[in-house]
C-alpha positions as CSV (number, residue, x, y, z in Angstrom):
1,X,85.3,111.5,101.2
2,X,87.4,114.6,101.1
3,X,90.8,115.1,99.6
4,X,92.7,117.9,101.2
5,X,95.2,120.0,99.2
6,X,97.8,122.6,99.9
7,X,99.4,124.6,97.1
8,X,97.5,122.4,94.6
9,X,99.1,119.2,96.0
10,X,97.0,116.5,97.7
11,X,98.1,116.2,101.4
12,X,95.6,113.6,102.5
13,X,92.2,112.1,102.5
14,X,89.3,112.1,105.0
15,X,86.6,109.5,104.8
16,X,83.7,108.5,107.1
17,X,82.9,104.9,108.1
18,X,79.5,104.1,109.6
19,X,78.4,101.0,111.4
20,X,75.7,99.7,113.7
21,X,76.7,98.9,117.3
22,X,74.4,96.3,119.0
23,X,74.1,96.5,122.8
24,X,73.1,93.2,124.3
25,X,71.3,94.5,127.4
26,X,68.8,91.7,128.4
27,X,66.4,94.3,129.8
28,X,66.5,96.6,126.7
29,X,68.3,95.3,123.6
30,X,69.0,98.1,121.2
31,X,71.2,99.3,118.4
32,X,73.0,102.6,117.9
33,X,74.8,104.1,114.9
34,X,78.5,104.7,115.1
35,X,80.3,107.1,112.7
36,X,84.0,108.0,112.6
37,X,86.2,110.0,110.3
38,X,89.4,108.3,109.3
39,X,92.3,110.7,108.5
40,X,95.1,109.6,106.2
41,X,98.0,111.7,105.2
42,X,100.1,111.4,102.1
43,X,103.8,111.3,102.9
44,X,106.9,110.8,100.7
45,X,107.4,107.4,102.4
46,X,103.8,106.3,101.9
47,X,100.3,106.5,103.3
48,X,100.1,107.6,106.9
49,X,97.3,107.0,109.5
50,X,96.8,110.3,111.4
51,X,93.8,109.4,113.5
52,X,90.1,109.0,114.0
53,X,87.6,111.8,114.9
54,X,83.9,112.5,115.0
55,X,84.1,116.1,113.7
56,X,85.0,117.4,110.2
57,X,86.8,120.4,111.6
58,X,89.0,118.2,113.8
59,X,89.8,115.9,110.8
60,X,90.8,118.8,108.7
61,X,93.0,120.2,111.4
62,X,94.8,116.9,111.7
63,X,95.8,117.2,108.0
64,X,96.3,121.0,107.8
65,X,98.5,121.2,110.9
66,X,101.0,118.6,109.8
67,X,100.2,116.2,112.6
68,X,102.8,113.4,113.1
69,X,102.1,110.0,111.7
70,X,100.6,107.5,114.1
71,X,101.3,104.6,111.8
72,X,102.6,104.1,108.3
73,X,100.3,101.8,106.3
74,X,101.9,98.7,104.9
75,X,101.7,98.0,101.1
76,X,99.0,95.4,101.7
77,X,96.9,97.9,103.7
78,X,97.4,100.5,100.9
79,X,96.2,98.0,98.3
80,X,93.1,97.3,100.3
81,X,92.5,101.1,100.9
82,X,92.8,101.8,97.2
83,X,90.4,99.0,96.5
84,X,87.9,100.3,99.0
85,X,88.1,103.9,97.7
86,X,87.5,102.5,94.2
87,X,84.4,100.7,95.4
88,X,83.1,103.8,97.2
89,X,84.1,106.6,94.8
90,X,83.4,105.0,91.4
91,X,79.9,104.7,90.1
92,X,78.7,101.2,89.4
93,X,80.0,99.7,86.1
94,X,83.1,102.0,85.9
95,X,86.5,100.4,86.6
């Protein structure tokens, strides 16, 4: 997880989600790893989804260039996002 700043103010956060993708090919079943960077911007009106990418440099560019918001996250989504960040970012036993 990376929090991006400009002039000592947080402008957004980048975090990576990883998962396994299973391919059900009868001849050759296999699994592959999927990894994406989520880019969220901090706006006066709330938390903004800016996009998904595979590269750190692209994710940083989305935040640093002032990319327009794709979707504002609803309060329920924001509460879930904060909860997930707490689970990821805080060591076990610290609340």
